[in-house]
N, C-alpha and C positions, 0 to 999 in steps of 0.2 A: 275708527277714523277720527272720533272726537279727540282721543287721547293724542294722535299725531297732530291734529290742528292746535291743540293746546301747547303740545311741544314746540311747534313752530312759532307760535305767538309768544311763548316765554324766550325763544331765542332772538325774536325781533324786538322785545322789549329790553333785553340786555344789550342788544346792539344799540337802541335809540338811547340807553342810559349812558353809553359810553361813546360819545360822539368822536372823541380821539382816535378810537380804533376802527372807524368806518374805513378810512383809506386802506387799512391793512387786511381788509375782508379777504377770505378765500374765494367766496361766492356769494351774490347779493342775498343777504339774509343770513349767512353763516360767517363767522369769524375765522374759522380755521377747519382742517380736514375732518378732525374728530367730531365737530359739531354736525358736520354735513353727513358724514357716515352714521352718526347716532340717528338723526332724523331720517334717513333713508331706511336704515334697518328697522326703525319703529314702524315706517310706512309700509314695509313689505311684510312685516309680521301682521299688522292689522289686516292688510288685504288678504293674507293667507287665512285668517280666523273668519273673515267675511266669507271667503269662498267655501269654506267647510259648511256654511249654513244654507247654501243653495241646494235646490232639489237634486238628488242623484239621478243618474241616467237610468232609465227604465220605466217602470210604471209610474213613479212619482212625477218624473219630468213629463212623462206624456199627459199626465192628469193636469199638471199646472199649464201645460201647452195648450190645452183646450180651451183656456180662458183667453179671449182676445186682448184684455189688457195686458197680461203677463206676455203674450206674443210680441205685442208691440213695443213693451218695455225691454224685451231681449234684443229685438232688432235696433232699437235705438242705441243701446249701450254697445252691442256689437259693431254697428259702424263707427261708434266712438273709438273703441279699442283699435280697430282696423285703421283709422285715421292716425291716431297715436303711433301705432307700429310703422305706418307709411312715413312719419316724420323722422322717426328714429333711424329707419333705413336709408333715408334720404341724407340724414346727417352724417352717416357713416359712408356714404358713396355707393349704396347698394341700389338694386332695382327696385322701386317702390310703389310702382303702378300695377294694377291688375289688368293684364291684356284680355284674359278670358273671363267674359261676364256670365257664363253658363252656370247655372247651379250645380250641375253634375260634375263638370269638369274644373270649375273654377276653385272648388275646395281643395282639389289637388294640388293645383299650381300655387295657391296661397301656402299650402304647407311646405312645399319645396321651397318657396321663397323665404319662409321663416328660417328653415334649416340653412340655407346658404348665408342668409344674413348672420345667423349666430355663429356659423365658421369664421366669417369675416371678423366679426367682432371679438370673438375670443382669441383669434390671432393676433389682433391688435392689443388685446390686453396682455398677452403672453410677451410681446415686444416691449410694452411699457414696463413690464415687471423685471424683464432682463435689463432694461436701462436702469430702473431704480436700484437693481442688486449689482450694478457695475458690469453688466455684460454688454459689450459693444464690439461687434464682431467686424467692425470696419477698421479697426487697429491694424497695424502691420506686425507681423510676427517677429520674434527675436531670433537674430541669426548671428553667428560669428562674424567677426570683422573681417571685411575683404571677401565674403562669400556672395556669390551671385545667386539669388534664389530662382528655383526652377519655377515652370509655369504653375504646376500643381505641387502644393505642399500638403502631405497628409500630416495632420497634426492632432493633439489631444485637445480636450476642452478645458485644458487647465485655464484658470482665471485668477487674476489677482485684484480683489476688491479695493477701493479706495478707502481711505481713512477718513471718516465722517467728520471726526473731531477736528482735523487739520484742514479740512476743505478741499482735499485733493481729489481730483475726478478720478474715477475708476479707470483701469488700464487692463488690456488683456495681452497674453503673449502665446505663442504656440512653439513647440518643439519640433526640431527637425526630425525628418524621418531617418532610420537607420542606413539606408542605403545612400545617404548624402554624405555620410562620415567615412573618413579613411579608416580602414582596418588598422587598429594599433597593433595586431600581432605581426605585421610585417616589418615594424622596428625593433621588435624584441631582439636583444643581443642573444638570448638562449631561446631557441626555437621551442614551442609548445610541445609537450610530449602527449600526444593522443593515442600512443601505441596500446595495444591490449596487454599491457604488464602492470604489476602491483606498482603503487606509489611509493617511493622511498623518500625520505626526509631530505630536503635540499640544503640542509644546515652543514656546514664543514667547519666552522669556528664556534666554539661554545663558550660564551662569556658566562661569569657568575657560577662557574661549574664547581660542584663538589665531587661529582663522579665524572672523570674525564670522557671525552668524547671518544667512541671506538675507532680504531685506525682506519676502518673501512669507510668513515664518513670523510676523512680527508680528501682534498682534490687530488685527483689522479689523471694521468693522460689519457686513459679510455674513457673518461667521463665525457669528454668534447666531442666524440664521434657516436657514441651509441646511448640508449635511454639508461635511466640511472638504475632501473633493476637489473639491466643485462651488464652494466659496468660493474655492479657489485659482485655479481656472478664472475665475471671475467677476474676481477681482482682477486676473489676467493680461490680461484683455479690456479692463478700464477703463483700466488705467495704460499698456497696450500695452509692457510691459516684458518682456525675456526671462528666464524662469525656467530656470537650468541644469538642476535635477532636482528638482522639488518632493517626491520620494519618496525622496530620498538620506538617509543616515544623519547626524544633525546634527553628531556627533562623529567623522566619519569621519576628518578631517584630523588631529585631536588624537591618535587612536588609532595612526594610520600613524606619527607623529613622537613617540610615547612613548618615552622613554629611562629604563630602569630604573637606580636608584643602586646602588652596588657592595654595601651591605649586604644588599640582597635577593638578590644572586647569591653570597653567602657563606655559610658554616655559621653557623646561629644559636644562640643559648642559648635552650633552651625555658624558657617561664615558665609555672609551674603555674598552673592554674586555681583559683579559689576555690570552697569547698563552695556548694551551693545556698542552704543556710540563712544563710550569711554575706553572700551577694551580694543587693543590693537589685535589685527588679524593679518596675518602674512600667508602669501601663496608660495609654496616651496616646490621648485622645479629643477633646482640645480644641487649638485652635490655639495657645494659648499655650504650652501643654506641648510641641507640636510645635517651636515656634520654640525653646525651650530644649533640646530634643534635638539640633536642628541645630546649635547652638552647641558643645555637649559633642562631638559628633562631628567638628567642625572642628578641636578641639584635639587629637585622637587620632591615631596613626600607622597604625592598623588596627582594624578592626571586622568583625564576622561579620553576615551577613544571610541571612534565608530568608523564605519566602512562603507562604501557605496559600490555595488557590485552589478555586473551586466552579465547575464546568461544567454540571452536570445541569439547573438551572432558568434557564439563560441561553444565548442564542445563542452568544455570542462568549466568555462566562465572565466570572466577576468575582473579582479579587483581594480576599479577604476580611481577611486579617491580613498584617503585617508583623512578623518578630522581629529585633531588633537587639541584638548583644551586644558590650560592650567588655571590657577587662580587669577592670573594676571593677564594672560595671553592666548590667542587662538591661533591654531596653525591648520592650513589647508595643503595637504601633501599630494602631489600629482604622482600617483603609484604607476601609471603607465611610462612617464618619462623616467622615473627612478626605480624602475622594477629591479633591476640588477644590484642596486647600491642599498637597498633599504635593509639589507641583513645587519647593517651597523646599528640599527634600533634595537637589537638583542640586548645591548648593554643596558638600557633603560627598562626594556620589556621584561627581561628576566631577573632584575635585581629584586630580592625578595623584601628589601626594605622600602620598596615604592609600590604604592597600590594603585592599580590600573582598574579603572571604573569603566564598564561596559553596561549596556542594555540589551539583553537577548543576545547573548555572545555565542550561542550554539553555532551558528552559520559562521561568525566572525572567526572564531578559533580555526575553522577548517579552512577558510579563505586565507588567512595569514599564512598558514603553513604550506598550503598549495602553491601560491603565487610568489610570496616573498620570503619564505624560509623564516619566519618569525614566530616566537613561542612567548607564552604568557606565564609569568610565575607571579602569585599573589594578586589575584584578581576578585573583583566585587561586583556581582551582577545584580543590578537594581531590579531586573526582572523576577529573579528568584526572591528578593526581598519583598516585592509586591505580593507575591505569591504566598509567602509565608505570612504576611500580614492579613491576607484575604481581603484585599482591596476589591471594590466593584469591577474595576478594568485593570489590566496589567500593562497597557500599551504605555509608550513614552509620552505622547501627546496628552494622555490622561494625567500622567504624573506631573508634567509641566503645568497644566491647568490646576492641578491640586495644590501643588506646593509653591509655583511660581506666579500664578495667575496669569500664564501666557498661552495664547492661543497658537498652537502649532500648526504649521501649513504642510500637509502631507501629499500636496498635488505633484510634487516631484519624486516621490518615493519610487515609482516605476519608470523614472525618466531614463532617457539613454544618456548614461554618464561618460560615455566616450567623446563627447562633443568638446572640442578645443578650438579657440579659447572658450573658457568656461562662462556662459552668461551670468549676469550679476544676480538674478533671482535664484539660480541654482546655488551660486556662491553663497548667497545668505542663508539658503536653507540648510545647506550642509553644515555651515557655522553654527546655526541655532541648535542642531542635534547634540553637541556637546557643549556648548557654552554654559548651560544650566544644570549639566548632569552632576557636577561636583556639589552643588548645593543640594541636589535631590539625593545625593549620596549621603549627606550629612543628615538631612531630615528623616531618612529612612532608618538610619542607625539610632535616631532619638526615639522613634516609634518603636523600634524592636525592643530597645531597652525597656521602654515603658509598658509595653504590652507583656514583655516578660518578667514584670514586677522587680525590675532592678537586678535581674539576673542575666548573664551572658549566654544563656541556653539558646535563644533564637538567633541571636548574632553568630554564634559558633555553627548553627544550623546553615544559615546562609553562606557563610564562609566556606564551610564544608562542600555544599552544593556548588559553589563557584569553582572549587578546586577540582571537582568532578568534571566540570565542563572543560577547565584548562587541559585536563588529561585526554580530552578527545583527540582522536587521530583522523586525519583525513583519508577515506577510502575511495580509491578510484574506480569508476564504474567499469567493471570488466564484461566482456561478451563471451558467454558460453553457449553450448548447444541448446540449453534449457531456459535461456534468458527471457525468451518470449513468453514463457509460462506465467512469470510473475504479472506481466501486463494483462495477459488474458484472464488470470484469477480476479484481478481487480475489476474487470470489465464483466465477468461472469457470463460470457458468451458461449452458447452451445453451438460449436462447428462440427460439420462432417469432416471427411478425410480431406476433400478437396479445399475446402476453406481453411482448415487448420494447415495445410502445406502452403497455401498462399500466405497466409498470416506470418508463418514462420520464415519463409523466403523474403517476404517484404521487411520483416523486421531485422534480418541479417543484412539485407541491402542498405536499409536506412542507416544502421549503425556503422557500416564500412565507409559509406558516402560521407557520413558526418564526421568520422575521425579523418578522412582525407582532407576534406574541404575546412576542417575546424569551423563547423557549424553545429547548432544544437539540433537534436533529433525532432523537435518542435518546428524548427525552421525548415528542415528537409521535407518531413512529412509528418504532419501532426497525427495523434492517436486515433482521433475520430475518423479521419479520412482513411487511414490505414484499415481500420476496421471495416468501414464501408466498402472499400475495395476488394477485402478479403470475403465479405458476405455476399456481394453481388457477382464478383468474378466475371467482369466485363470481357466480351470477346473480341472487341475492337479497341484500339488505343484511344480512340475519342471517348469510348465509355470510362476509361480511366480518368481522363480530364474532367468529364461530366461528375465524376464522384467528388472532385475537390473544388470547392468554392470558399476562398479564391485559390487560384491554381499555385502552388508553390513554385518558385522559378526553377529549382532542381528536378522536380517532377515533370516540368514541361520539356527540360532539356532532355531528359533520359526516359520520357515515356516509351520509347520503343524497347529498352531493357526491360522496364517494368511489364510490358505486355508479353514479353518472353517468360517472365517469371509467373505471370498469371496463366499462361497457356501450359506451362510444365506442372502448375498445379491441377489444370483441369484434366491433364492425362491420368492422375491418379485415379484408382477405382474407387467409386463412390459408395462408401460404407458408413453406416452409423456408428458412431464412436462415443465413448464415454464423455463426460464433460472434462474440459481441459485441465480443471483443478483437482483431477485425480478421481478415480472410480471408488476408492474407499471413502472419500469424503463427498462423493456425489450424493449420498443419502442424507446430508445435512441441508442440501439446498433443493430438495425435492417440492416443487410448487411453492415458491415463496409468495407468489401472488395471493394465495388463500389467506383471508384474516385469521382463520383458526389454525393455520399451519405453525407447528413448533418445530425447531430445529432438532431436538431430541426425539421427536415422534417417529418410531420404527414400525408402527403398526402397518405401514403400506410399503415396507422394505423387505425384500428377501434376505435371508441369513446370508447369502453369498456376498451381498453387498456390503455387509458390516464388517469392518475389521475385527479379526479375532485376536485372541491374547494367548501367549505362551504361558507355560506354568511359572515362568521366573518373573512374570509381570511385564513382559515386553510385546509390543504390537506386532503381529504377524501379517504385514502388508503384501501378502504373495500377488495380489492383482497389480500392485504398482511395481514391485522389484522383479516379478516374474521369475523368481528362483525358489528353491526350496529352502526354508530357514533351517531345518533340522540337517539337511545334507551339508549345508555350509558350514555349520558349527563342527561337524564331524571331520570334514575334509575341506578346509578353506584354501588349500594349496592350489586346486585346479580352477579356480575362479579367475576371472580376468579383473583388470584394475577397476573397470566400472561396477562389476559385480560386488567386488570387495567394498567399494565405496558406498554401495547400495546396502550391503550388510551393516556397515557401520552405522548408516542412517536409521536403519531398522531397530539396531541394538539401543539407539539413543532414545527411542520412544519408550516411556514408562507408564505401566498401568496405573491409574489413579486409585485403584482398588487394591494395591499391591499390599497395603497394611494389613488387610484382612485375609490375605492369603499365606499359606504355609512358606516359610522360607528356611532354606539349608545354611544361609550365610549369616544369620543372625543368632547371636549367643544369648539364650534366655536363661537366666539362673532357675534351678530346680526350686530353690526356696521361695523365689518370688511367685512360682506357678501356684503353690499352696498357701500363700499368705495373703488372707482376705483383705489386707490393707493396701495392697499393691494393685497398680493398674492392670498388670499383666494377669492377674487372677480375675479380675472383673471382664476383661477382654475374653479370657479363655472361656469363661462360663457363658458369656453372651454370645459369642459367634462360634463356639464349638471349634476351637483351633485345636490342631493335633499337634503333639510334640515331635521332635526329630526322631526319637525312640520308637514312637507308634507308627511314624511313617515308614521307618526301616522294617519293622515287623510285618507291616502290610505288604511291604514290597517282597520280603522273603516268603511270605505266606502265599502270595499271587506266583512266585515263581515256582514254589515247591507244588502248587496245585497244577501249574502248568505242566511240569516234568511228569506227574503222576498221570494226567491226562493223555500225555504223549506215550508213555509206557503202555497204557490201556489200550490206545489206539494200535500199537504195534502189535500187541498180543492178539487183538481181533483180527488185524489184517494176516498174521501168521497162522491162525487157526483156518480161517476162510480159504487161505491159498492151498494148505494142506488137504483140508477136506476135499476140496474141488479137484485137486490133482489125483488124489487116491480113487475118487468116483470115476475121474475119466480114465484112468488106468483100467479099471474093472470094465467099463463101458466098451473100451476099445478091444479087449480080448474076448468079449462075448460076441462083438459083431465080426470078429476075423473068421469065425466057424459058421459055415454054411448050414442050413436047415437039413435034418436027416442025417446029421452025423458026418456029413462030407466036410472036409477041411476046404477053405478058401485058398486057393493057389495064388501065390504073388506073381504078378507079372514082371517082366523085366523091366518094364518102364516104371514100375512103381518102387524100385530099390532105391531111386534117389528122392522119393517124397518125404517130406518132412512132417513132423508131427501136426495134427490137425490143430487149427486155432481154437483157443478157449471159447466156449459158448457164453456170449454177453448176458443172455437172459438167465442162465443158471448162475452166473457171477453176482448178477444184482440181486437174484433172489437170496442167495447166501448172504450176502452184505446186509441186506434189509432183515434177514431173520435174526442176525447177530446184533444189529442195532437195536431191535425191538426189545431185546432181552435186558431186563434190569440188571443182573448179575453180570460182571464181567467175564467173558469166555476165555479160558485157558486152553493151550494146545495140549491135547492127549494124543499118544501113538494109537495106531489103529489095530484093533485086535484081530488079527488074521485067522485066530482059531475059529472064529465064527464064519468064515468065508467058505464058499464052495469051490474047492480046488479042482473039481472034476472038469471044470469047463477048460482047464489047461492042459488035460490028458490027451497026448498024441500030437500036440501042436509043433509047428516047426521052431527051431531055436530062434528066439527074440531075446534081445537085450534092451531094456528101457531104463533109461536113466532120466530122472526129472530132478531138476535144481530149481530151488526157490530163487526166483530171478533177483529179488532185492537183497536177500540175506546169504545166498551162496552155500545153503545147507543141502545135502542129499536126502532126499525124501525115503526113496526105497530103490533097489536095484532087483530086476527080475532076471534071472539067468535060466538056461534051459533045464538044469537040474534043480530049481527052486522049490518045486513041489516035493520032490524027494526028502528035502531037508525039513 
């Protein structure tokens, strides 16, 4: 407290010494805000230190409280603090008087009073800080001219702070909601193609061509009535001409044979940009102005390009604005109005002598192809240059701050660029994106040259990466039967059969409706809402509405159709299914919430869940393809189209350990195997790889052993059958004679009786006896000289013919005069 008092005395002395500054004091005793804050901070710090020396709650405080002097002092100081707090509350308009004087309930009321007062004071502080930062929500929103604002305008919190140096007051503005903007798709001359067909380039005239455009690209009558992909197919069928690739990049040949001049691979001299106030900026929305811009661009050596895109209220997205800047002039082109005429800019965009500067052109290249039919030849991407230089950040605002000391305003980056006429704030934001980009391009080339020690290696690397981006082709999103699996893999949700069916049906419904209405899938039904509906499976339409907050307009309109889809899914049998991202990969995601889980830990996984590998190093995913890989290799003709495609997918998987497996399609020199200096010799000794000759020998040896085993088995079977049949023959004739020498008479009914069935017990005993013997059994004819032929004396004529069933050999024939022989 002494130090704080001394600081206050020093401040008062300084004020007294300077009488001229008394009138300009911020507060009595303080000449400015900094002095007041410094004094207040010192007071708070001193009070905090003093409070630390007070007795702590517990035995220490109870001990001091037992002294009357300490108790009286605490009551006096407490009353003083309560009085001070009451004055502060009264100053801020809060309730400052204690109604309840009861010692038991009064403390609780005072505590609530302090909490309420703090809320009021902090809210006022927040309002004052917003005012100091230029946030004044009482300003009117920026709207297009002639537009009648609705009662409620949903807007962003975008703000524009005032310039402190110029003394201008801060102002705020709000953007219009998307539903207040007329859909520009309705004015397009060419209807948007949302069909489920591949995208074909829209170009039909190829300026600066080294290789001419194929004839299938020229304008044809059928292009006006059907999608481009179907028009190419119709034209091919009508003319019967062979189209090499109707989906190829039109400037593939020109980009592959692009030769950079020497001045682009040397150290440049940066050319300073002009201030915005001294640079002319034109808004281009007519064909005449567009032709004039094309002529100006053709005379320059470089220019900067940027695009503004809108994707929420369109299925494929719309390019709404194009910004082009030269060294002397800026152009803002309305691509919504000139969508069908912008192809004429290909004369400058594909000129290899003119450098086109972009920043992060990965999406811009695809948008130019999709909407405008424009292609880029000889591009420099400042984003790739920033990554090559390993700068801290690679965004455009960071580059502008680093090289131009300009604070870029990115509040309009996600604005609705369909608004027409364009508000001035959005116009200036779009202009600033390309105005400084050419100077940034010069500075980055200088840094690349210097970091490369005066060599063009880094420059060549950036040019090469930029060329690869120019070769990108726009790929249209196509719906297939398994498209929903891609989204489900990202979500990693474990659904049963009903939930999976609902998710598949909802995904197909959303895609179909989005293509028909030309709306984005996020506008029709966001992903998280679709997953929630699939997970809960509501029984009533109101349950579907409850799963969506806020409810998308198209969901509210077609909630009955969605209810039918959910009911259809609920009728599916409820089964536990594998995870949607594939049974073979399910073992990679088992219990990911466990901290000690590792994706390659297979200790808790059965062998049937892990994909196996074929001898040629290819993954055998039988659980996914549900077909036999070996059978498909032998006879692929009986497979359906889907199974053939599945086989090609299976064959595309390669075993990462294939280099350590024996292979028949790789030729290895015999000398290299025995040369200790070669890597083949080292690998052969380390991994014990077998040569092709050894493999063939092993295969032949296995085949020979298999044939010998088969021959032994046949001999065993023959001997067993012969022994059993002869034994059965003797046993039958012995039983045919009755005891006492009387012969058994055959009854008439027994003439058609068949030979009795073999005894299974005798058969098994004979087989087991032969299997137990170590030496292979060989069939030997029965020695009938050792038999007792008296048993056949005086018997009736019988003929017994036994044939070995599997081999067709006669074992023996018994005739009536056989004993006499």
